[in-house]
C-alpha positions in Angstrom: 3.5 -3.8 26.6 0.1 -3.1 24.9 1.7 -0.7 22.5 4.4 -3.3 21.7 1.7 -6.0 21.0 -0.2 -3.6 18.7 3.0 -2.6 16.8 4.0 -6.3 16.5 0.6 -7.1 14.9 0.7 -4.1 12.7 4.2 -5.1 11.5 2.9 -8.4 9.9 0.0 -6.5 8.2 2.2 -3.9 6.6 5.0 -6.3 6.0 2.7 -8.4 3.9 2.2 -5.5 1.5 5.8 -5.8 0.3 7.3 -9.1 1.6 6.1 -10.7 -1.6 7.9 -8.2 -3.9 11.2 -10.0 -3.9 9.4 -13.3 -4.6 7.8 -11.9 -7.8 10.5 -13.2 -10.1 10.2 -16.6 -8.4 6.5 -16.7 -9.1 7.2 -15.9 -12.8 9.4 -19.0 -12.9 7.4 -21.4 -10.6 3.9 -20.4 -11.5 4.3 -18.9 -14.9 2.9 -15.5 -13.7 2.7 -12.6 -16.2 3.2 -9.0 -15.3 -0.5 -8.6 -15.0 -0.7 -11.6 -12.7 2.0 -10.1 -10.5 0.0 -6.9 -10.2 -3.1 -8.8 -9.1 -1.1 -10.9 -6.6 0.1 -7.8 -4.9 -3.2 -5.7 -5.3 -5.7 -8.4 -4.4 -4.6 -8.2 -0.8 -4.6 -4.4 -0.9 -8.0 -4.2 -2.6 -9.9 -6.2 0.0 -7.8 -4.6 2.8 -8.8 -1.1 1.6 -12.4 -1.9 0.8 -13.1 -3.4 4.2 -11.1 -1.0 6.4 -13.9 1.5 6.8 -16.5 -0.9 7.8 -14.1 -2.7 10.1 -13.5 0.6 11.8 -17.2 0.9 12.7 -17.2 -2.7 13.7 -14.4 -2.0 16.1 -16.2 1.0 17.5 -19.4 -0.9 18.0 -18.3 -4.3 19.2 -15.0 -3.5 20.9 -11.6 -2.7 19.4 -9.7 -5.4 21.3 -12.0 -8.2 20.1 -12.0 -6.9 16.5 -8.2 -6.9 16.7 -8.0 -10.5 18.0 -10.5 -11.7 15.3 -8.2 -10.1 12.7 -5.2 -11.9 14.1 -6.9 -15.3 13.8 -8.1 -14.6 10.3 -4.8 -13.3 9.1 -2.9 -16.3 10.4 -5.3 -18.8 8.8 -5.4 -17.1 5.4 -1.6 -16.8 5.4 -1.3 -20.5 5.7 -3.7 -20.9 2.7 -1.6 -18.5 0.6 1.6 -20.4 1.5 0.3 -23.6 0.0 -1.4 -22.2 -3.1 -0.5 -24.2 -6.2 -1.6 -21.8 -8.9 -1.8 -18.0 -9.7 -5.6 -18.0 -9.3 -5.4 -19.8 -5.9 -2.7 -17.4 -4.7 -4.7 -14.3 -5.7 -7.8 -15.7 -3.9 -5.7 -16.4 -0.8 -4.1 -13.0 -0.9 -7.6 -11.4 -1.1 -8.8 -13.4 2.0 -5.7 -12.1 3.9 -7.0 -8.6 3.3 -10.0 -9.4 5.5 -7.7 -10.1 8.5 -5.6 -7.1 7.8 -8.6 -4.8 7.6 -9.7 -6.0 11.1 -6.3 -5.5 12.6 -5.0 -2.2 11.3 -7.7 0.4 12.3 -8.1 -1.4 15.6 -4.4 -0.8 16.5 -4.6 3.0 15.8 -8.0 3.4 17.6 -6.7 1.5 20.6 -3.5 3.7 20.7 -5.7 6.8 20.6 -7.8 5.6 23.5 -4.8 4.4 25.5 -2.9 7.7 25.4 -4.8 10.8 26.4 -1.8 13.2 26.8 -1.2 14.9 23.5 2.6 14.6 23.6 2.5 10.9 24.6 -0.1 10.2 22.0 2.1 11.9 19.4 5.1 9.8 20.4 2.9 6.7 20.2 1.8 7.7 16.7 5.4 8.1 15.8 6.1 4.5 16.8 3.0 3.3 15.0 4.0 5.1 11.9 7.6 3.9 12.2 6.3 0.3 12.4 4.1 0.9 9.4 7.0 2.2 7.4 9.4 -0.4 8.7 7.0 -3.2 7.7 6.7 -1.8 4.2 10.4 -1.3 3.8 11.6 -4.4 5.6 9.3 -6.7 3.6 11.8 -7.2 0.8 14.7 -7.9 3.2 12.8 -10.5 5.2 11.4 -12.0 2.0 14.9 -12.3 0.6 16.2 -14.0 3.7 13.3 -16.5 3.6 13.7 -17.2 -0.1 17.4 -17.9 0.4 16.5 -21.0 2.5 12.9 -21.9 1.8 10.3 -21.9 -1.0 8.2 -18.8 -1.8 5.4 -20.0 0.5 7.6 -19.1 3.5 7.0 -15.4 2.9 3.4 -16.1 4.1 4.1 -18.7 6.8 6.3 -16.2 8.7 3.1 -14.4 9.7 1.7 -17.4 11.6 4.1 -17.6 14.6 4.2 -13.8 14.9 0.4 -13.6 15.0 0.3 -16.4 17.6 2.6 -14.5 19.9 0.6 -11.3 19.5 -2.6 -13.3 20.2 -1.3 -14.8 23.4 -0.1 -11.3 24.7 -3.2 -9.4 23.6 -5.5 -11.1 26.0 -3.8 -10.0 29.2 -2.2 -6.7 28.1 -4.3 -4.9 25.5 -7.2 -2.9 27.0 -10.6 -2.9 25.3 -12.5 0.2 24.3 -15.6 0.9 22.3 -18.1 3.6 21.4 -21.4 2.8 23.1 -23.2 5.0 20.6 -21.6 3.5 17.5 -24.0 2.6 14.7 -24.5 -0.6 12.8 -21.7 -1.6 10.3 -22.4 -0.3 6.8 -22.3 -3.5 4.8 -23.7 -2.0 1.6 -21.1 0.7 1.8 -18.3 -1.8 2.1 -19.6 -3.8 -0.9 -20.0 -0.6 -3.1 -16.5 0.7 -2.2 -14.8 -2.7 -2.8 -16.7 -3.3 -6.1 -16.0 0.2 -7.4 -12.3 0.1 -6.5 -12.0 -3.4 -7.9 -13.5 -2.4 -11.3 -11.2 0.7 -11.4 -8.1 -1.4 -10.6 -9.1 -4.0 -13.1 -9.4 -1.4 -15.9 -5.9 0.0 -15.0 -4.1 -3.3 -14.5 -5.6 -5.2 -17.5 -5.3 -2.3 -19.9 -1.9 -3.4 -21.2 -3.4 -6.8 -22.0 -6.7 -5.7 -23.7 -5.5 -2.2 -24.9 -6.2 1.2 -23.3 -8.8 1.9 -25.9 -10.6 -1.4 -25.5 -14.4 -1.1 -24.9 -14.0 -3.6 -22.0 -11.4 -1.6 -20.3 -13.1 1.7 -20.8 -16.4 0.2 -19.7 -14.9 -1.3 -16.5 -13.3 2.1 -15.7 -16.5 4.0 -16.2 -18.4 1.4 -14.2 -15.9 1.6 -11.4 -16.2 5.4 -11.2 -20.0 5.1 -11.3 -20.0 2.6 -8.4 -17.7 4.8 -6.4 -20.1 7.8 -7.0 -23.0 5.6 -5.8 -20.9 4.8 -2.7 -20.4 8.5 -2.0 -24.1 9.2 -2.4 -25.0 6.2 -0.2 -22.6 7.5 2.5 -24.1 11.0 2.2 -27.7 9.8 3.0 -27.2 6.5 5.0 -28.3 6.6 8.6 -25.1 4.7 9.7 -22.4 5.6 7.2 -19.0 4.0 7.5 -17.3 7.0 5.8 -18.4 10.2 7.5 -18.3 12.8 4.7 -18.5 15.5 7.4 -14.9 14.7 8.3 -13.8 16.0 4.9 -15.2 19.4 5.6 -11.9 19.8 7.5 -9.2 20.9 5.1 -6.7 19.5 7.4 -8.3 16.0 7.4 -8.8 16.0 3.6 -5.3 17.1 2.6 -3.7 14.7 5.2 -5.4 11.6 3.9 -4.6 12.6 0.3 -1.0 13.1 1.3 -0.6 9.7 2.9 -2.2 8.1 -0.2 0.4 9.8 -2.5 3.2 8.6 -0.2 2.1 5.0 -0.6 1.4 5.5 -4.3 5.1 6.3 -4.9 6.5 3.8 -2.4 4.5 0.8 -3.4 4.8 1.5 -7.1 8.6 2.0 -6.8 9.1 -1.3 -4.8 7.0 -3.2 -7.4 9.4 -2.3 -10.2 12.6 -1.9 -8.2 12.7 -5.4 -6.9 12.3 -6.7 -10.5 15.0 -4.3 -11.7 17.5 -5.5 -9.1 16.9 -9.2 -9.9 16.1 -9.2 -13.6 18.4 -6.4 -14.8 21.2 -6.4 -12.3 21.1 -10.1 -11.6 20.9 -10.1 -7.8 19.3 -12.9 -5.9 16.2 -12.4 -3.7 18.4 -12.0 -0.6 20.8 -9.7 -2.2 17.9 -7.6 -3.5 16.4 -7.4 0.0 19.7 -6.3 1.5 20.1 -3.6 -1.2 16.7 -2.2 -0.3 17.9 -1.7 3.3 18.8 2.0 2.8 15.1 2.8 2.2 14.1 0.7 5.2 16.8 2.1 7.4 15.8 5.7 6.5 12.2 5.1 7.6 13.2 3.4 10.8 15.7 6.0 11.8 13.8 9.2 10.9 10.1 8.4 11.7 10.5 8.5 15.5 11.9 12.0 15.4 9.2 13.4 13.0 7.2 14.8 16.0 10.2 17.0 16.9 10.3 18.4 13.4 6.6 19.0 13.5 6.9 21.1 16.7 9.9 23.0 15.3 8.7 23.7 11.7 5.0 22.7 11.5 3.3 19.9 9.7 2.9 21.9 6.5 6.6 22.2 5.9 7.4 18.7 7.2 4.8 16.9 5.0 5.7 19.1 2.0 9.4 18.4 2.4 8.7 14.7 2.7 6.6 14.6 -0.5 9.3 16.6 -2.3 11.9 14.0 -1.3 9.7 11.2 -2.6 9.3 13.0 -5.9 13.0 13.6 -6.1 13.8 10.0 -5.3 11.4 8.7 -8.0 12.8 11.2 -10.5 16.4 10.2 -9.7 15.7 6.4 -10.2 13.7 7.2 -13.4 16.9 8.1 -15.1 18.2 4.5 -15.0 19.8 3.1 -18.1 21.3 -0.2 -19.1 24.6 1.1 -17.7 23.1 2.0 -14.3 24.5 0.1 -11.3 23.0 -0.3 -7.8 24.9 2.8 -6.7 23.1 4.8 -9.3 19.8 4.1 -7.5 21.0 4.4 -3.9 20.3 8.2 -3.5 16.8 7.8 -4.8 16.0 4.9 -2.4 17.3 6.9 0.6 15.1 9.9 -0.5 12.1 7.6 -0.7 12.6 6.3 2.8 13.3 9.7 4.4 10.3 11.2 2.6 7.9 8.5 3.8 9.3 8.8 7.3 8.5 12.5 7.4 5.0 12.3 6.0 3.4 9.2 7.6 3.7 10.2 11.3 2.7 13.8 10.6 -0.4 13.1 8.6 -1.5 10.3 11.0 -1.3 12.6 13.9 -3.1 15.3 11.9 -5.9 13.0 11.0 -6.4 11.5 14.4 -6.0 14.9 16.2 -8.8 16.4 14.1 -11.5 13.8 15.0 -14.0 13.5 17.8 -12.9 11.0 20.4 -15.9 8.7 19.9 -15.1 8.2 16.2 -11.4 7.2 16.4 -12.2 3.8 15.0 -13.8 5.2 11.8 -11.1 7.9 11.6 -8.3 5.4 11.9 -9.9 3.2 9.3 -10.3 6.2 6.9 -6.6 7.1 7.3 -5.6 3.4 6.8 -8.0 3.0 3.8 -6.5 6.0 2.0 -3.0 4.6 2.8 -3.9 1.3 1.2 -5.8 2.7 -1.7 -2.8 4.9 -2.5 -0.6 1.8 -2.5 -3.0 -0.2 -4.7 -3.2 2.6 -7.2 0.6 3.0 -7.2 1.0 -0.7 -8.1 -1.8 -0.5 -10.7 -0.8 2.8 -12.4 3.0 2.4 -12.2 2.8 -1.3 -13.1 0.5 -0.8 -16.0 2.5 2.1 -17.5 5.6 0.0 -17.2 3.9 -3.0 -18.8 2.4 -0.9 -21.6 5.8 0.6 -22.5 7.6 -2.8 -22.1 5.1 -4.6 -24.4 5.2 -1.8 -27.0 9.0 -1.9 -27.2 9.1 -5.7 -27.4 6.4 -5.9 -30.1 8.4 -3.5 -32.2 11.7 -5.5 -31.6 10.0 -8.9 -32.4 8.2 -7.7 -35.5 10.8 -8.9 -38.0 10.9 -12.4 -36.4 8.4 -15.2 -36.2 8.1 -16.8 -32.7 5.5 -19.4 -31.9 2.4 -17.8 -30.3 3.0 -19.3 -26.9 6.6 -18.2 -26.9 5.7 -14.7 -27.9 3.1 -14.5 -25.2 5.7 -15.5 -22.6 8.1 -12.9 -23.9 5.4 -10.1 -23.8 4.0 -11.3 -20.5 6.9 -10.3 -18.4 10.6 -9.5 -18.6 11.3 -12.6 -16.5 9.5 -14.7 -19.1 11.6 -13.1 -21.9 14.8 -13.7 -20.1 13.9 -17.4 -19.5 13.2 -17.7 -23.3 16.5 -16.0 -24.0 18.4 -18.4 -21.7 16.8 -21.5 -23.4 17.5 -20.0 -26.9 21.2 -19.3 -26.1 23.8 -18.0 -28.6 23.6 -14.7 -30.3 19.8 -14.9 -30.6 19.4 -15.4 -26.9 21.7 -12.5 -26.1 19.8 -10.2 -28.5 16.5 -11.1 -27.0 17.8 -10.6 -23.4 19.2 -7.2 -24.5 15.8 -6.1 -26.0 14.0 -7.3 -22.9 16.2 -5.4 -20.5 16.1 -2.2 -22.6 12.3 -2.4 -22.8 12.0 -3.1 -19.1 14.1 0.0 -18.2 12.2 2.2 -20.6 8.9 1.1 -19.0 10.4 1.5 -15.5 11.7 5.0 -16.2 8.3 6.2 -17.6 6.4 4.7 -14.7 8.6 6.2 -12.0 8.6 9.6 -13.7 4.8 9.6 -13.5 5.0 8.7 -9.8 7.4 11.6 -9.3 4.9 14.1 -10.9 2.1 12.8 -8.7 4.2 13.2 -5.6 5.2 16.7 -6.7 1.6 17.7 -7.1 0.8 16.3 -3.6 3.7 18.3 -2.1 2.3 21.5 -3.6 -1.2 20.7 -2.3 0.2 20.0 1.2 2.1 23.2 1.4 -0.8 25.2 0.1 -3.6 23.6 2.2 -2.2 22.0 5.4 -2.2 24.1 8.6 1.1 25.0 10.2 0.8 22.8 13.3 -1.1 19.6 13.9 -3.8 20.0 16.6 -2.6 17.1 18.8 0.4 19.1 19.7 -1.3 22.4 20.4 -4.5 21.4 22.1 -6.2 18.5 23.8 -9.6 18.8 22.2 -10.5 17.9 18.6 -10.6 20.6 16.0 -13.5 19.0 14.1 -16.9 19.1 15.7 -18.7 15.8 16.1 -20.5 14.9 12.8 -24.0 16.1 12.5 -26.8 13.7 12.8 -27.9 11.8 9.6 -31.0 14.0 9.4 -28.8 17.1 9.3 -26.9 15.5 6.5 -30.0 14.8 4.6 -30.6 11.2 5.5 -33.2 9.5 7.8 -32.4 8.9 11.4 -31.8 5.2 12.0 
């Protein structure tokens, strides 16, 4: 029952990463959102989520994982209500960011609680499989549930759906979920959380807003350099802090390091693909939100069906081969979809979507078990948060990089197409802002001119999508080669009961002052 409650809560957190995707075209029409706005609406949640995950892991270890989990449920439900009734793009972005606080409190607590609840390695691995299946299912089912809601209600319903689920989980959590904590846990690293969030935020701003200001813009370059500098300061602070939220000693384990990078690359490809695919199915192929969600079901179904059996494949072939194969499938799926043209139908993308789902189902459970099995028992909260943070950061970067490459190519092609004509400045801004805006202008224009504009917009959109997904495929391929070269053959949780990584040295041994 406790595992069910934790997975139910995890479902709404991961669901919220993608449930909004099918509503993106609706936001273009209802709120006048541009492509850049859409990226921020998706990434604001992920940014705060990822930035606070590490500190929330140490909060869970120190104050109790159950109580941190419950606080997260309350915050998530309240901020979901705010998002549902936002009346502008700016308000929605702010509400989405606040939802990230609740998600950050929930997600690492669920994984740490599962680790403390199951002491038998095989039972723990099966629980990890269900946890990972829930994570993958939430990501993949988001567009389907979003489509169902949008068929009957306004776009705010994709957030309101979180409230009753959180309420049920809250009622069941009190009697069924056991509490656990680390009595020796240190103080939460607030400065580290601020540095990591600020650094990641600056880096994402540079990537997402580059198509608007230009990649060579001093503002964009300055923000990117500042983001990297702040992240370096974050790493230095964590190296010498007496109570770091990110224990750099964990990364001395090749297994740990490669595992978290692998899960990041999975989400990079999956989030980035969903961001453009939901727009492709609606804007280019003309499906409704519900029809789009249903047509993404092969990816969701693949994750749900395959993930629970990944532990069997790990025992048979080893994590190295399973993770490598999963990343290769993701690379192949992205490459297959990147060949889409104006003549491509839904069937032409089906194989790629299935490959994405199967690949994610193979990687996420394997690397999760690998990460958690390599950590000292007293630091499962921080370990779970680190794993989850890299998962979210990978997704945020996927939306930022793939979305920005798509936007840059789209705008470049449309500027060239519009050059011989003279549109009013506000109309041209709408056309360049998003493919949805261009199609709306084309519909109002009508006639041959409208048909020409719609054709240019769809062609430019597909050109941008193809370039962006090909980049994602190359990233996944590089991650697959890294996993095969560096991961151990078998994950420790299946071969031994003790952790492979020794407990982290004291801060004084790492060069800091004992707190």
